[in-house]
C-alpha positions as CSV (number, residue, x, y, z in Angstrom):
1,X,-9.4,0.8,2.2
2,X,-12.7,1.0,0.1
3,X,-12.5,3.2,-3.0
4,X,-8.9,4.0,-2.3
5,X,-5.7,3.5,-4.1
6,X,-5.7,0.0,-4.4
7,X,-9.0,-0.2,-6.2
8,X,-6.8,1.5,-9.1
9,X,-3.4,0.7,-8.4
10,X,-2.0,-2.9,-8.2
11,X,-1.5,-3.9,-4.4
12,X,2.1,-5.2,-5.5
13,X,3.1,-2.0,-7.0
14,X,1.8,0.0,-3.6
15,X,3.9,-2.3,-1.7
16,X,7.0,-1.6,-3.6
17,X,6.6,2.2,-3.6
18,X,6.2,1.8,0.1
19,X,9.3,0.0,0.3
20,X,10.8,2.7,-1.4
21,X,9.3,5.3,0.8
22,X,10.8,3.4,4.0
23,X,14.3,2.9,2.3
24,X,14.2,6.9,1.5
25,X,13.2,7.6,4.9
26,X,16.0,5.5,6.3
27,X,18.7,6.7,4.1
28,X,17.8,10.4,4.0
29,X,15.8,11.2,7.0
30,X,13.1,13.8,6.7
31,X,9.5,12.8,6.8
32,X,7.4,9.8,5.5
33,X,4.9,12.1,4.3
34,X,7.3,14.1,2.1
35,X,9.1,10.9,0.7
36,X,5.4,9.1,0.0
37,X,4.3,12.6,-1.7
38,X,7.5,12.5,-4.0
39,X,7.3,8.8,-4.7
40,X,3.7,9.3,-5.6
41,X,4.3,12.1,-7.9
42,X,7.1,10.5,-9.6
43,X,4.7,9.0,-12.3
44,X,4.7,9.9,-16.0
45,X,2.5,12.8,-15.2
46,X,4.5,14.1,-12.3
47,X,3.0,16.8,-10.2
48,X,1.0,16.4,-7.1
49,X,-0.2,13.0,-6.1
50,X,-4.0,12.4,-4.6
51,X,-3.7,12.9,-0.8
52,X,-5.0,9.4,-0.3
53,X,-2.6,7.6,-2.1
54,X,0.2,9.6,-0.2
55,X,-1.5,8.7,3.0
56,X,-1.6,5.2,1.8
57,X,1.9,4.9,1.1
58,X,2.7,6.8,4.4
59,X,0.9,3.9,6.3
60,X,2.1,1.1,4.5
61,X,5.6,2.4,4.7
62,X,5.4,3.1,8.7
63,X,4.3,-0.4,9.1
64,X,7.0,-1.7,7.1
65,X,9.6,0.3,9.2
66,X,7.8,-1.2,12.3
67,X,8.2,-4.7,11.1
68,X,11.8,-4.3,10.4
69,X,14.3,-5.5,12.8
70,X,15.7,-2.5,15.1
71,X,19.2,-3.4,14.4
72,X,19.5,-4.0,10.8
73,X,19.3,-7.0,8.2
74,X,18.7,-10.3,10.0
75,X,21.2,-12.1,7.7
76,X,23.9,-9.5,8.6
77,X,23.2,-9.9,12.2
78,X,23.3,-13.6,11.9
79,X,26.8,-13.4,10.4
80,X,28.0,-10.8,12.9
81,X,26.8,-13.3,15.7
82,X,28.5,-16.3,14.1
83,X,31.7,-14.6,13.6
84,X,34.1,-16.9,15.3
85,X,32.5,-20.0,14.1
86,X,32.4,-18.5,10.4
87,X,36.1,-18.3,10.3
88,X,38.1,-21.0,8.8
89,X,41.0,-22.5,10.7
90,X,44.2,-21.1,9.8
91,X,46.4,-23.7,8.0
92,X,50.0,-23.6,8.3
93,X,51.8,-25.6,5.7
94,X,54.5,-27.7,7.2
95,X,56.8,-30.2,5.7
96,X,56.9,-33.8,6.7
97,X,60.2,-33.3,9.0
98,X,58.5,-30.5,10.9
99,X,55.5,-32.7,11.3
100,X,57.4,-35.4,13.1
101,X,58.9,-33.3,15.2
102,X,55.9,-32.3,16.9
């Protein structure tokens, strides 16, 4: 985007803000645009954010949501998938006499 928000704002800040928009959207519902406007206007001056910034945050948040796994965090999914193998065997303490009886 030429002359857009990233010409003035650090791209890393845009990505962090877009991540915050996506997280708010997942947690609270509503619209991406409303969350983008709220986050973009949350600066020291507050007030209304420029439309180009709100549109950029909305587009980046939409891309982040589209790239996210449909069913949650990949680490959490792997943990769930490996459930039986991830449990340690149960150990029952037995004395020497009980071991010899087996």
